[in-house]
Every structure is written in structure tokens, then in C-alpha cells.
C-alpha positions in Angstrom: 96.7 68.4 91.8 98.4 67.5 88.6 99.2 69.3 85.4 95.8 68.7 83.9 93.8 69.9 86.9 96.0 73.0 87.3 96.3 73.9 83.6 95.5 77.5 82.5 92.5 77.8 80.3 92.1 79.5 77.0 89.6 81.9 78.8 92.4 82.9 81.1 94.7 83.8 78.2 91.8 85.5 76.4 91.3 87.7 79.5 95.0 88.7 79.5 94.9 89.5 75.8 91.9 91.8 76.3 93.6 93.5 79.3 96.6 94.6 77.2 94.6 95.4 74.1 95.0 99.1 74.7 98.5 99.2 76.1 99.7 100.7 72.9 97.4 103.7 73.5 98.9 104.1 77.0 102.4 103.9 75.5 101.5 106.5 72.8 100.3 108.9 75.5 103.6 108.4 77.5 105.5 109.3 74.3 103.4 112.4 73.8 104.1 113.4 77.5 107.8 113.0 76.7 107.5 115.3 73.8 105.7 117.9 75.9 108.4 117.6 78.6 110.7 120.6 79.0 113.5 118.0 78.7 112.5 117.3 75.1 114.2 120.5 73.9 117.4 119.3 75.5 117.1 116.0 73.6 117.5 117.9 70.3 120.4 119.8 71.7 122.2 116.6 72.7 121.8 115.2 69.2 123.2 118.4 67.8 126.2 118.3 70.2 126.8 114.6 69.3 127.2 115.6 65.6 129.9 118.0 66.5 131.4 115.8 69.2 130.5 118.0 72.1 128.1 115.6 74.0 128.3 115.8 77.8 126.8 112.5 79.0 126.3 113.5 82.7 124.6 116.7 81.7 122.4 114.8 79.3 121.3 112.4 82.1 120.5 115.2 84.4 118.6 117.3 81.9 116.8 114.5 80.2 115.6 112.7 83.3 111.8 113.3 82.8 112.0 112.7 79.0 113.8 109.4 79.4 111.5 108.4 82.2 108.4 108.7 80.0 110.1 106.9 77.1 111.1 104.0 79.4 107.5 103.8 80.7 106.2 103.8 77.1 108.6 101.0 76.1 107.7 99.0 79.2 103.9 99.3 78.8 104.2 98.4 75.1 106.2 95.2 75.9 104.0 94.0 78.8 103.2 90.3 78.5 105.1 90.1 75.2 107.7 87.4 76.1 107.4 84.4 78.4 110.2 82.2 79.8 109.0 78.6 79.8 110.2 75.1 80.8 108.9 72.9 78.0 108.1 69.2 78.8 108.0 68.3 75.1 106.9 64.7 75.2 104.1 65.4 77.7 103.1 68.6 76.0 103.2 70.6 79.2 104.7 74.1 79.5 105.6 75.5 82.9 105.6 79.3 82.9 108.7 80.5 84.9 108.7 84.2 84.2 106.7 86.8 82.3 107.8 90.4 81.5 105.4 92.8 83.1 105.5 96.6 83.1 104.0 97.1 86.6 102.6 100.4 85.4 99.8 102.2 87.3 97.8 102.5 84.1 98.2 99.0 82.7 95.0 97.1 83.2 96.7 93.8 83.3 99.3 94.7 85.9 96.9 96.6 88.1 94.5 93.6 88.0 97.4 91.3 89.0 98.4 93.6 91.8 94.8 93.7 93.1 94.7 89.9 93.1 98.0 89.8 94.9 96.7 92.2 97.6 93.6 90.1 98.0 95.7 87.0 98.5 97.9 88.8 101.0 95.4 90.7 103.1 92.1 88.8 103.0 93.3 85.9 105.3 94.8 88.5 107.7 91.6 90.5 107.9 89.6 87.3 108.5 91.9 86.3 111.3 90.8 89.4 113.2 87.1 88.6 113.0 87.1 86.8 116.4 88.1 90.1 118.1 87.2 92.9 115.8 84.5 94.1 113.5 86.1 94.8 110.1 84.4 97.9 108.7 84.6 99.3 105.2 85.0 103.1 105.4 85.0 105.7 102.6 86.6 109.1 103.1 85.9 111.8 100.5 86.6 115.5 99.8 85.2 118.0 97.4 85.8 117.0 93.8 88.7 119.1 92.4 89.5 120.1 88.8 92.5 118.5 87.2 94.8 121.4 88.0 94.3 120.8 91.8 94.2 117.0 91.9 97.8 116.5 92.8 97.7 119.0 95.6 94.4 117.6 96.9 95.8 114.0 97.0 98.9 115.2 98.7 96.9 116.9 101.4 94.6 113.9 101.8 97.6 111.6 102.4 99.1 113.9 105.0 95.9 114.6 106.9 94.7 111.0 107.0 97.8 110.2 109.1 96.6 112.7 111.7 93.1 111.2 111.6 94.6 107.8 112.5 96.5 109.4 115.4 93.1 110.4 117.0 91.7 106.9 116.6 94.8 105.4 118.1 94.7 107.8 121.0 98.1 109.3 120.1 96.4 112.7 119.7 93.5 113.8 121.9 90.6 116.3 121.8 89.5 117.5 125.1 85.8 116.5 125.7 85.8 113.7 123.0 86.8 110.1 123.7 88.0 108.4 120.5 89.2 105.3 122.4 85.6 104.2 123.1 85.4 102.9 119.5 88.2 100.4 120.2 90.2 101.1 117.0 92.8 98.4 116.4 94.2 99.1 113.0 93.3 99.5 109.3 94.2 99.5 105.7 93.9 102.6 103.5 93.9 102.7 99.7 93.4 105.5 97.2 90.9 105.5 94.4 90.3 108.2 91.8 87.4 108.4 89.5 86.4 111.0 86.9 83.1 112.8 86.3 82.7 113.2 82.6 79.8 115.5 83.0 81.5 118.1 85.2 85.1 117.2 84.2 86.1 116.9 87.8 88.0 114.2 89.7 86.8 112.2 92.7 89.7 111.2 94.9 88.7 109.2 97.9 90.0 106.6 100.4 88.6 103.1 100.8 89.6 101.7 104.2 89.2 98.6 106.2 89.2 99.6 109.9 89.2 97.3 112.9 86.9 98.1 115.8 86.8 95.9 118.9 83.7 93.8 119.1 83.0 94.9 122.7 82.8 98.5 121.4 80.2 97.7 118.7 77.4 99.5 120.5 79.4 102.7 120.3 80.5 102.2 116.7 76.9 101.7 115.4 75.2 103.9 118.0 72.3 106.1 117.0 71.9 105.6 113.2 69.3 108.4 112.8 71.3 111.3 111.5 70.5 112.8 108.1 72.6 115.3 106.1 73.3 116.2 102.5 75.3 113.0 102.0 72.3 110.8 103.0 70.8 111.1 99.5 71.8 110.0 96.0 70.6 112.1 93.1 70.9 109.1 90.8 68.9 106.9 93.1 65.8 108.7 94.6 65.0 105.6 96.7 68.5 105.7 98.4 68.8 107.1 101.9 71.5 106.6 104.5 71.1 107.3 108.2 74.5 108.1 109.8 75.6 107.0 113.2 77.0 109.4 115.8 80.5 108.0 115.1 80.1 108.7 111.4 79.0 112.3 112.0 82.1 112.8 114.3 84.4 111.3 111.7 82.9 113.6 109.0 83.6 116.7 111.0 87.1 115.7 112.2 88.1 114.7 108.6 86.8 118.1 107.3 88.7 120.1 110.0 91.9 118.2 109.4 91.7 118.6 105.6 90.9 122.3 105.9 93.9 122.7 108.3 91.7 124.0 111.1 92.3 123.1 114.8 90.3 120.1 115.9 88.5 121.0 119.2 85.3 120.0 120.8 83.8 123.5 120.1 84.9 123.4 116.4 83.3 120.0 116.0 80.0 121.1 117.7 79.8 124.3 115.8 80.5 122.7 112.4 77.1 122.1 110.7 78.4 119.5 108.2 81.8 117.9 107.4 83.0 115.8 104.5 81.4 112.5 103.6 82.7 109.6 105.7 80.6 106.4 105.6 81.2 103.3 107.8 79.7 99.9 107.2 80.4 96.4 108.4 82.4 94.9 105.6 80.8 91.4 106.3 83.9 89.7 104.8 83.9 91.7 101.5 87.2 93.5 101.2 87.6 93.9 97.4 87.0 97.7 97.5 90.3 98.3 99.3 92.3 96.0 97.0 91.2 97.1 93.5 93.2 99.4 91.2 93.4 103.1 91.9 91.4 104.3 88.8 88.1 102.5 88.9 86.2 102.7 85.6 89.1 104.2 83.8 89.4 101.2 81.4 85.7 100.5 81.2 84.0 101.3 77.9 80.7 101.7 79.6 82.2 104.4 81.8 83.7 106.1 78.7 87.2 104.7 79.0 88.1 108.1 80.2 91.8 107.2 80.9 92.6 107.3 77.2 92.2 111.1 77.0 95.6 112.8 76.9 94.6 115.6 79.3 93.1 113.2 81.8 96.1 110.8 81.5 98.6 113.6 82.1 96.7 114.8 85.1 96.5 111.3 86.7 100.1 110.5 85.9 101.3 113.6 87.6 99.0 113.1 90.6 99.7 109.4 91.2 103.4 109.3 90.3 105.4 107.6 93.1 102.3 107.5 95.3 101.9 104.4 97.6 98.4 103.1 96.9 97.9 101.0 100.0 99.0 101.6 103.6 98.6 99.7 106.9 98.0 101.2 110.4 98.0 99.7 113.9 97.8 96.0 113.9 97.8 95.9 110.2 101.0 97.9 109.9 103.5 95.3 111.2 101.7 92.0 111.0 102.9 88.4 110.6 101.1 86.9 107.7 100.8 83.3 109.1 97.8 82.3 106.9 99.7 83.5 103.8 102.7 81.5 104.9 100.6 78.4 105.2 99.2 79.0 101.7 102.7 79.5 100.3 103.9 76.2 101.8 100.9 74.4 100.4 101.5 75.9 97.0 105.1 74.9 97.1 104.3 71.3 98.0 101.6 70.9 95.4 103.6 72.6 92.7 106.8 70.6 93.4 104.8 67.4 93.5 103.4 68.2 90.0 106.9 69.0 88.6 108.4 65.9 90.2 105.8 63.8 88.3 106.7 65.5 85.0 110.4 65.0 85.7 110.0 61.2 86.0 109.6 61.1 82.2 111.8 63.9 80.9 114.0 66.9 81.6 112.4 70.2 80.3 114.1 72.5 77.9 114.0 76.3 78.4 112.2 78.1 75.6 111.0 81.7 75.1 107.7 82.3 73.5 105.7 85.4 72.5 102.2 85.9 73.9 100.8 85.4 70.4 102.4 82.0 70.2 100.8 81.0 73.5 97.4 82.3 72.6 97.5 80.3 69.4 98.9 77.1 70.9 96.2 74.5 71.0 98.5 71.5 71.5 100.0 72.1 74.9 98.8 72.6 78.5 100.3 75.6 80.4 100.8 75.5 84.1 102.3 78.0 86.6 103.0 78.3 90.3 100.8 81.4 90.5 97.8 79.4 89.1 98.4 76.7 91.8 98.2 79.5 94.4 95.0 80.9 92.9 93.3 77.5 92.8 94.4 76.5 96.3 93.2 79.9 97.7 89.8 79.3 96.2 89.8 75.8 97.5 90.7 76.9 101.1 88.1 79.7 100.9 85.4 77.2 100.1 86.2 75.0 103.1 
């Protein structure tokens, strides 16, 4: 694979350009959050003190922490993808991308897309490696849709109570009269997604999970798919109907009791008419739901681009700040990513071979270019180690 075969296309750069097209709106909203922060008043006081020579730097840092944090986020989002470090092979008209400034913000479409791709590269080979022993199931855990004022509290409770749910599946916690071990749980991945209902102005926080169940327990996992409840129907699709298995009904009730803070007992489960929606399906090798960014539809104009509303943005920023979006359990908690290591080695070999070929003719010079320069450059081919990785992953997946 040489420079020509691995070159980034104009379509690729066009996609990046579209992804950051509204970053200035995100940056503006961060600035407005800074101005709404209680620390904003202290900012004016600091300037006043500076005029009269009475500025206390340590006090300023303590009191202005939130204000400064929002301003830094604004500056970072606004500068995402703006500058690129490049090794320029001038005679051969090849530019090797060495580094790009990224903001890594939860609300930057470009960075969240890149993180989702990175997760896919990392976890997909691992999940596939378990298919000889386990069924990999896509599971969705939901709660009642809260208003914005309750979203942070709801997410905090979901995170805490889901850990207890995993304890039951692992057998670390038990319920007399119920055998969770018969499902053969081996591990899982949990990721958070939050969507917004523009009609009711409520939020829909839910977990997408990939859970491993031993193949010899498949009969118990998918046993008796005849149960109907209010979650079996979709008001937007009259033809849709879902019959739940006994395991799904059990999961729904346990999840409900845990979230409500009620004691999980056999009697409590049996007496509960209906829990919260939990749906379990064989993933059949499709894992993208657990890897995507946390605010699905937020950037989509067809969905209303609801992220760009100041009130919604402030709610989501407060609820998701410092939240870990993806978490592993069981065999997926402390795994050795052997397939990923193999891919990394292949990437290193292919990339180094390509660079060695270029070095036979000239030594590159380090240059710094703006994203606008790159988009408008029709004379050079751009390569990067990351694109080698993407192309090789697609190649290996097709074999």
C-alpha cells in the first residue's frame, strides 16, 4: 500500500468540513454559559481590582473556575481542526499528516465521530473473538423520560444502579428463588445515549449494551418469547409488535426495582405488574449502537438539530460533564486486545514501508497548514497513519 492507494480523498476532507461547520455555534453557547455562571460577577471584580493593583491571583483561580472552564471549552471547540502539522515531501507532492488539533469535546460532531470510530476499531475485534463461546446481545435499558431539570439526577442514578444490575448477572449478588447464573453472563459493554423529544420537551436517557451470554445457555436466554406488555407496541409504527422472553421480563422488573431503590426480592418481582423497558436481541455482529456518540440526532437537521438550543445545551452539558460514556464489565473489563495489537503492527509495517519509499527521494520538511489550505489544495496527496489503519481494518473485515 503506497501513498497513492492510501491517500485521503476530497470527500473525506469535505466530510470533516461539514462536521465542524457549526462548531462556532457550540463555542458561542459555551461563552453564553460562562456569562451566566456565578463566577462571571467575580470576573468583573478581578478586572476592577487589577486597575487598583489589588488582584489576588489564587482567589481569582478559585472563584473563576467555572467561568474559565467554559471559556477554555469555547476556544477549544472553535479551533478544532484549524491547524495541522505535516511532513511535506515537496518533490513528490505528498503530505504526511502528523498531528491535528482536536477539541475532544462531547458536543463536537467531528470529535465524537472520531471517538466512535476509535471505539469501533478497539472493541469490534474483541467482541467478535467471543463469538465461538458467547452470544453477543444488544440490550437497551430505559427509564421514564425526565424533564431537563431532572436529567442530571436521573443519569446519576442510572449509572449507580446499573452497577448493581451487573452484580446480579455475575452472581455477586443473589435473589432467593431466582437463578441469574443460568443465563451464563460473561461480560458486557455499557454506553449512554441521550435523545430529546421536541414534542414533549423531555429527554430520553438510555443505555445501549453489548452483553455476553454463553452459547450453552441460549435456550434460557431466548426462552418463551410470548410475553406482551405496553413496551411491545410502537405508536409511530402500528405494525410493530415485540414479544418479550422470560429473561427480558425479569430484567425489566429488576431494573425497575433497582432504579426505584426498592429491595429486589422474588416476591417483589412477582408482584410487580410491569417494569421499565429492557430489550435483548442477538446483535448478529452489528455493534455500532454501543459505539456511537452520546447525543444521537442532536446534530441532524432532520431531527431538528436540537442541540443548538441554549436551554437544551446547558441541560446536556451539566448532565454529561465528566461522565464516562462507555464502561466494560466481566470479561470485557480487563481484556487483552490481541486482535487490535495485530492490526496496530500491520499498520506500523505498512505505514513505515510507505514512508521509507518516500524517503528514498527526499527528506520532508515540517510545515503547518490551516484546514482551509488543505481543503483548497488540489496539487498534493495527503496521507496519515490513521487512514492506513482505517483501510487495513476494512480490508481485514472483508477477508
